[in-house]
ROTIRO-385993 format. One record per residue (C-alpha): x, y, z. Coordinates in pm, 1 decimal, always signed. Last residue first. Layout:
# ROTIRO-385993
+----------+----------+----------+
!        x !        y !        z !
+----------+----------+----------+
!        X !        Y !        Z !
...
+----------+----------+----------+
This chain:
# ROTIRO-385993
+----------+----------+----------+
!        x !        y !        z !
+----------+----------+----------+
!  +3073.2 !   +886.9 !  -1102.9 !
!  +2996.1 !   +511.6 !  -1118.6 !
!  +2707.6 !   +442.0 !   -882.4 !
!  +2786.6 !   +181.2 !   -613.8 !
!  +2675.8 !   -179.5 !   -586.9 !
!  +2765.1 !   -252.0 !   -950.5 !
!  +3003.8 !   -534.9 !   -848.1 !
!  +3291.3 !   -354.3 !  -1017.0 !
!  +3184.4 !    -27.9 !   -853.3 !
!  +3168.2 !   -188.0 !   -507.7 !
!  +3510.8 !   -347.3 !   -550.3 !
!  +3668.7 !    -19.2 !   -661.4 !
!  +3506.0 !   +166.7 !   -372.4 !
!  +3652.4 !    -92.2 !   -131.9 !
!  +4003.4 !    -42.8 !   -271.2 !
!  +3964.5 !   +336.2 !   -248.6 !
!  +3846.3 !   +297.2 !   +113.4 !
!  +4139.6 !    +75.9 !   +205.8 !
!  +4392.4 !   +314.2 !    +49.5 !
!  +4230.7 !   +616.4 !   +217.9 !
!  +4232.1 !   +446.1 !   +559.5 !
!  +4601.7 !   +359.7 !   +509.7 !
!  +4677.5 !   +720.9 !   +417.6 !
!  +4514.8 !   +835.2 !   +742.8 !
!  +4719.8 !   +581.6 !   +938.6 !
!  +5042.6 !   +721.9 !   +791.8 !
!  +4933.4 !  +1083.0 !   +846.1 !
!  +4848.3 !  +1037.6 !  +1216.3 !
!  +4471.9 !  +1028.8 !  +1268.1 !
!  +4273.1 !  +1344.3 !  +1350.3 !
!  +4135.0 !  +1379.3 !   +995.0 !
!  +3999.0 !  +1022.4 !  +1014.2 !
!  +3794.2 !  +1112.5 !  +1323.1 !
!  +3668.1 !  +1432.1 !  +1157.1 !
!  +3556.3 !  +1233.5 !   +851.8 !
!  +3372.5 !   +988.9 !  +1077.8 !
!  +3197.2 !  +1275.0 !  +1261.2 !
!  +3093.9 !  +1432.1 !   +929.7 !
!  +2943.9 !  +1101.1 !   +821.5 !
!  +2752.8 !  +1070.9 !  +1151.2 !
!  +2627.0 !  +1429.6 !  +1121.1 !
!  +2484.6 !  +1383.6 !   +773.8 !
!  +2678.2 !  +1498.5 !   +471.3 !
!  +2460.5 !  +1590.5 !   +175.7 !
!  +2667.1 !  +1656.9 !   -134.2 !
!  +2469.5 !  +1895.8 !   -353.6 !
!  +2693.1 !  +2178.3 !   -242.7 !
!  +2670.8 !  +2552.7 !   -183.4 !
!  +2292.9 !  +2531.7 !   -139.1 !
!  +2258.9 !  +2701.5 !   +199.5 !
!  +2172.3 !  +2380.5 !   +384.7 !
!  +2430.2 !  +2172.5 !   +198.3 !
!  +2713.1 !  +2411.8 !   +283.0 !
!  +2593.2 !  +2434.4 !   +644.6 !
!  +2625.6 !  +2058.5 !   +674.7 !
!  +2324.6 !  +1838.5 !   +744.5 !
!  +2171.3 !  +1691.2 !  +1061.5 !
!  +1838.8 !  +1872.6 !  +1011.8 !
!  +1849.7 !  +2005.0 !  +1368.6 !
!  +2220.8 !  +2081.4 !  +1340.7 !
!  +2172.9 !  +2263.0 !  +1008.6 !
!  +1886.2 !  +2464.2 !  +1158.9 !
!  +2091.5 !  +2547.1 !  +1468.7 !
!  +2376.6 !  +2670.0 !  +1248.9 !
!  +2132.1 !  +2880.9 !  +1045.8 !
!  +1993.6 !  +3032.8 !  +1367.3 !
!  +2342.9 !  +3124.7 !  +1487.0 !
!  +2426.5 !  +3270.0 !  +1144.7 !
!  +2127.4 !  +3500.6 !  +1178.4 !
!  +1815.6 !  +3421.0 !   +978.2 !
!  +1707.2 !  +3649.5 !   +692.4 !
!  +1370.9 !  +3822.1 !   +704.6 !
!  +1072.1 !  +3858.8 !   +472.5 !
!  +1208.4 !  +3602.6 !   +227.7 !
!   +885.5 !  +3400.5 !   +231.0 !
!  +1068.1 !  +3094.6 !   +366.2 !
!  +1239.0 !  +3299.9 !   +637.8 !
!   +904.9 !  +3451.5 !   +744.3 !
!   +752.2 !  +3103.3 !   +751.3 !
!  +1030.9 !  +2967.0 !   +971.7 !
!   +847.7 !  +3061.4 !  +1288.9 !
!   +964.2 !  +3338.6 !  +1524.1 !
+----------+----------+----------+
């Protein structure tokens, strides 16, 4: 079945089909179904998963470094201020 019937609202895809769509588009399920505006591609998700597996002390160190880097980028106007 083509995606046209999904786009026209004639049928709804199964969860398995939605998962395959998200995988093919390399986005999260939340982004695909409109639950978030934050688009996380597969490489970003993989990095987050790798950090989540670290021991707590190392995880906190990654967070400290990233917050420091974000501060530098914002000061240098290389990153949007949100």
